[in-house]
C-alpha positions, 0 to 999 in steps of 0.5 A: 449516473443519477439512475444508479444513485436511485437504484442503490437507495431503493435496493442496495442489497442487489444493486451495490454488489452488481455495480461494485463488480463493474467498478472492480473491472473498470478500475482493475490495476492491470489496466494501467500495466504498460502505461508509464511516463512515456505513454502518458507523455505521448497522450499529453502531446497534441494529435498533430505533433510527435512526442518522439523526435524520430529524426533526432532534430529536437533533442530537448524532449525527455520523459519526465519524472512525474513523482518529482516534488516540483513536477507541476511547476516545472512542467508549467514553466517548460510549456510557457518557454516552448510556447514563447519559443514557437511564437518567436520562431514562427516567422523566422523558420519554415517547415524543413522539406523531408525526404521520402524515407524521412516522411515514411519514418515520421508517418510510422511514428505518427501512427504508433503514437496515435495508437498509444494515445487511443489506448490510453484514452480508452483506459482513461474513459473506462476508469473514469466511468468506474470513478463516476459509478462510485460517486453515484453509489455513495451519493445514493446510499452512503450508509450501504457503501460504508460496508464496502469501504475496504474494497473502495480504499483498495481500488482508489489507493491504486488509482490515485497513486498510479493514474493521478495524471490521467484523472487529475483531481477526479480520483482525489475527489472520489477518494475524499468522497468515500469519507462521506460513508463514515461515522457522524462522530468524525464528520468535522475532521474526515476531510482532513483525514483524507487530505492528510492520507493523500499528502503522506502518499505523496500524490501530486495532483492535490490542489494547492489550497490543501497543501498550505499547512505543513504535512507534519503539522497536519498529521499531528493535528488530525491524529490528535483530534482522532485520538480524542474522539475514539478514546470516548467511543471507538469508530465502526469498523468501516470508519476506522478502515478509512482513518487507518490508511493515514496511520498505516502510511505514517507508521510506514514512513516512521512519522512526518517531522516538521518545522514549527515557527516561533515568535521568539526565534526564526524557527525551531525543529519539532524533533519529537513530532514523528514519535508523537504521531506514531504514538497517537496512531498506536493509541487509536489502534489500541482503542479498536482492538476489542473489535478485532473479530470483525472481518471489516477491519483491515486486520492484516495491515494492522498486524503489519503496522504493529510489528513494524512499530515493535521492530523500529520504534524502541520507545513504543515497542512494549506498548505495540507488543501489548496492543498486538497481543490484545488484538490477537485475543480479539481476533481469535478463531476468526483469523485468516491464513493471510493474517496468521502468515503475517505473524509467521513471517515475523518469526524470521526477524533478526530481533529476538523480541519481535520473534517472541512477540509474534509467538505470544500473539499466535497463542491466541489464534487457531492454527489448525489450518496449518499441517506443517507451518515451516516458519513455526518449525524453524522457530522450534530451534531458535537459539533463544530458549524463550522463543524455541520453548514457546514455538514447540508448545504451539507446535504440539498444541496445534497437532502439527507434523513434519511434511514429507516435502520438508526439504523443499520447504526448508531449503530456502531458509538455510540460505536466509539473510538472517543468521539466526534463521539460517542456524535454526533452519539447519537444525530444523532440517536435521531434525526433520530428516529423522522422521523420513530417514529414507529421504536422507540421500535425496535431501543431501543432494538437494542441499548440495545443489542449492549451495552450488546455485548460491555459489554460482550466483 
């Protein structure tokens, strides 16, 4: 692995893409498909022991819930009890004699579990290799790897969430090592940014020394420091990407409350902590809106977070809406189909203020890639006049037309969960028929069939 560090340092333009492709293969999430708690429990069992008691003589073995908060402690206590029980019973009990049928069953299970254990080990070794390659590349040229932070984050986030027990602290250490690729201005807090992010994601394998501080207090402290730093000078896109992972998780969880110890009272509840964290995160996002044209930013996730704040946090809704609009102004013509689609999906929300915010943001994006934007067509018939008029303007300004396959696109909206969407979609379908009058019969048939399916379900 030392040679990889040397090569990345000497010729990053050629070497980094090659080894990143190898990491993509080694750390592919599909590798973990089929490896659940049952398979991991077998992998943890000694080769000369069975995890599954095929003879039903030990009814105590269960597949453990590894996401349980106290999983590691309970696992240690259970293993200690089992070891003590084995020692006590070793001199009192002999190995029961098995019949030919029982022995055959046991042998078959041994073979099955051995194969599972071998498969898990192969996947583990391959993914450990991927983690080692990432470590080596960062050690060799952290500057060049900075531009790859978004890719690294996507790979490592899945690994620490789904494969933590297989890799122990190795995956966590590699995730934290990515922080070495960030700006010097946040060197003093970058370790805590990474630790807070992993803890908010509820990763179980985090060392105890990093869990002493309450999570809510840690998040507030880190975000406050991050806000002070970025207010003076915004971070580079790749450094913001690393830090935004914490903001994204906090907004998704609507903040992390915590209990604060007081000298005058036994304890008091810090009731505004969650709101303060979201507000700090929102400020940090706003400081980086001017750089919205950079595709190195996690723009799709940033849009999702802003829409969630507008919808779920009334006290910050106006601020989030203004930030969303400023961000989309900066994105402008560089918007991707995936990013625009986030805003289109927002047009299907039950809240009219969220639909209107999405339409305002869409005004600053280039929508000419869409010939028939179904969600926007539905929005043209929104019951809220402010929404329907703005949607109609967007439709006309971008030269959109109703597609001849309109019925297929619109049918699932007329049975949408949101009432406003169902009503608007019905009107949109009726208006679309006027453009293709020869399809009336077929469209009615499709409507009848769809409602028939809904009733049967």
